[in-house]
C-alpha positions in Angstrom: 3.2 12.4 4.8 -0.5 12.4 3.9 -1.2 11.0 0.5 -4.7 11.5 -1.0 -5.8 9.1 -3.8 -8.9 10.8 -5.1 -11.3 10.4 -8.1 -14.8 9.4 -9.0 -16.3 6.1 -7.7 -15.0 3.2 -9.8 -11.8 5.0 -11.0 -9.4 2.6 -9.2 -8.6 4.5 -6.0 -8.9 1.6 -3.6 -7.0 -0.7 -6.0 -4.1 1.7 -6.2 -4.2 2.3 -2.5 -3.9 -1.4 -1.8 -1.0 -1.8 -4.2 0.9 1.2 -2.7 0.2 0.0 0.9 1.7 -3.4 0.1 4.9 -1.7 -1.3 5.2 1.1 1.2 4.1 -0.8 4.4 2.2 2.4 5.5 -1.1 3.2 7.1 -4.1 3.2 4.9 -7.7 4.5 5.4 -10.4 3.7 2.9 -13.4 6.1 2.9 -16.1 3.4 2.9 -14.5 1.6 5.9 -14.2 4.9 7.8 -17.8 5.8 7.0 -18.9 2.4 8.2 -17.0 2.8 11.4 -18.6 6.2 12.0 -22.1 4.9 10.9 -22.3 8.0 8.7 -23.5 7.6 5.1 -24.5 11.2 4.6 -23.4 12.5 1.2 -24.8 16.0 1.5 -22.2 18.9 1.3 -22.1 18.9 5.2 -21.7 15.1 5.3 -18.9 15.2 2.7 -17.1 17.9 4.6 -17.5 15.9 7.8 -16.0 12.8 6.1 -13.1 14.8 4.9 -12.4 16.1 8.4 -12.7 12.6 9.7 -10.2 11.3 7.2 -7.9 14.2 8.0 -8.0 13.3 11.7 -6.9 9.8 11.1 -4.2 10.9 8.6 -2.9 13.6 10.9 -2.5 11.0 13.7 -0.4 8.8 11.5 1.6 11.7 10.2 2.3 13.1 13.7 3.9 9.7 14.5 6.2 9.9 11.5 4.3 7.5 9.3 3.2 7.7 5.7 -0.5 7.4 5.3 -2.6 6.8 2.3 -6.3 7.9 2.2 -8.5 6.9 -0.7 -11.7 8.8 -1.1 -13.6 10.7 -3.7 -12.9 14.1 -2.1 -15.0 15.7 -4.9 -14.6 19.5 -4.3 -11.9 22.0 -3.6 -13.4 22.5 -0.2 -13.2 18.9 0.8 -9.6 18.8 -0.4 -8.8 21.9 1.6 -10.3 20.3 4.7 -8.2 17.2 4.2 -5.0 19.2 3.3 -2.9 16.5 1.7 0.8 16.6 1.1 0.5 14.6 -2.1 -2.5 14.3 -4.4 -2.9 11.4 -6.8 -5.9 11.9 -9.1 -7.3 8.8 -10.6 -8.8 10.3 -13.7 -9.6 7.0 -15.4 -13.3 7.3 -16.0 -15.6 10.0 -17.4 -18.5 9.3 -15.0 -18.8 7.5 -11.7 -21.8 5.4 -10.7 -23.4 8.1 -8.6 -25.1 11.0 -10.4 -25.0 13.3 -7.3 -21.2 12.8 -7.1 -20.7 13.3 -10.9 -22.6 16.6 -10.7 -20.5 18.1 -7.9 -17.1 16.7 -8.8 -14.6 19.5 -9.4 -11.4 18.4 -11.1 -8.4 19.4 -8.9 -6.4 22.4 -10.0 -3.1 21.0 -8.7 -2.0 17.4 -8.4 1.2 15.6 -8.0 0.2 12.5 -10.0 -2.5 12.5 -12.7 -3.4 9.0 -13.6 -5.4 8.7 -16.8 -5.1 5.0 -17.4 -4.1 2.0 -15.2 -0.9 0.2 -16.0 0.5 -2.6 -13.9 3.7 -0.6 -13.1 1.7 2.5 -12.0 2.3 1.9 -8.2 6.1 1.4 -8.7 6.3 4.6 -10.8 4.5 6.5 -8.2 6.7 5.1 -5.4 9.8 6.0 -7.3 8.6 9.6 -7.8 7.5 9.9 -4.2 11.1 9.5 -3.2 11.8 12.7 -5.1 9.0 14.7 -3.4 
């Protein structure tokens, strides 16, 4: 199963991903680490689409081997979310603006999510895990 944790930079995506990974013992790909491996820091529309495809490739590999995988990245537009094609979307909607104006300007709130997190609570990972068992 491919789980996307998305939201603006600074919303808590990576923190939640780390907590869920510890509990679930699953694969995890962080966008900054993947960009660093690829040497690709292009944040144009084309660069963002390429990053989404790159994240999808890693996630599909894990999924094809029967593993759960968490990917945390901004995934700011409907198009980038379509490219990634997650099974589960967790939207970290905990801040009004991220630290990058270009990302704030293009960010499109998702139309459909499985989990809409508007504030961080210490039991958030456990609540999500319990609900994932019902998905």
